[in-house]
N, C-alpha and C positions, 0 to 999 in steps of 0.2 A: 780146363785143359790140364791133363796130367803130364808132366815132363818126366821122361824116362832116363834122365841123366844121373848116373851113379858116380861113385868115387873110385879112384885108384884103377885097378886092372879092368873093372867093368867099363869104366868110362873110356879107357884107352881102346878096349875092344869095340865099343860102340863107334868111336871115331874112326878106327881102322876099317870097320865094316861099311860105314857110310862113305868113306873115301873110296873104297873098293867099288861100291855101287856107282859112285860118280864116274870112276874110271871106266867101268863097264858100259855105262850109258852115254857118256859124253866125250871123255878124253883118255883113251887107253895109254897114251904116251906120258901122261902126267906122272911125275915122280915125287914132287914135294907135297906132302900132306899138310894142309893148313890147320893143324890141330887147334891152335888158339882161336882161330876164326870159327871153326866148327863148334868148339866149346861155347863161344859167345852166342852163336845162333841157337844152340840147345837151351839157352836160358829163356828164350822166347818161343821157340817152336819145338814140336815133338820130332822124334826120328821119322815117324810116318809122314809128317808134313814136309820135312826136308827131302825125303825120298820122292814125294809128290812133286815138289819144285823141280827136282832133277828130271822126273818123268815128263813134266810139262815142257821144260827146256829141250829135252831130247826129241820130243815129238814135233817140235816146231822147226821147220827147215830154215827159216830166216835166222833164228837164234843160233842154230848149229853152224850155219855157214859163216856167220859174222862174229861169233863169240866163243865157240868151242875151244879155240886155240889159246884163250886167255888164261886158262889154268884155274886150279882150285882156289887160290888166293882171291882171284877176281870173283869167282862164282859165289863164294861164301863171305864176301866182303862186308855185307851189312844186312840188318834185319829188313831194311827197305827193299833191297834187291830180292831177298827170299819172298817177301810179300808180293812183289811184282810178279814173280814167277808163279806163285801159288794162284794169283788172280788171272794169269794167262790162260786163255781158253784153248786147250789143245785141239779142239775140233776145228779151229780156224786154220786155214792153209793159205799160203801165198799163191795168188793167181799169176802164173808165169806169163800170161798174155798181157797183163796190164801192171804187174808189180804190186797190186793192192791186195790186202788181206781180206779173205772172204770166208764165210762159214756156210756149211752145207744147208743150214736151216735159216740163213739170213734173209730177212724180208726187205724188199725195196723200200727206201725211205720216201716219204711224202714231203717234197720240198716246201710245200705251203703249210705244213703242219705247225711250224714254229714261227710263222710270219707274224702272228699276234704278239710275240714276245720281242720282236725286233723293233 
């Protein structure tokens, strides 16, 4: 994985562009750019991966309804949170009739399939 973090003005421009992307997709009212947290996340993840995490979050109704108001400090808080969002399947949607998360291509589970392990 090639990290695209540069020094000085380039780094500041990258951070500003990523925060603008976050604001566009998640929280337009955000005013405080968490520069230090973004810098720390860029040590582990590329800019494209951070944008993907933003996209996954923004595509998920539950995350947007319950966490979009928490701000950039919360969003970029840890590597673990970014990884969680990268692993989030944006094709899953919350089924409003039962509150459970479903996927368009989800197969019904066979309740007896794991009986031999119990």
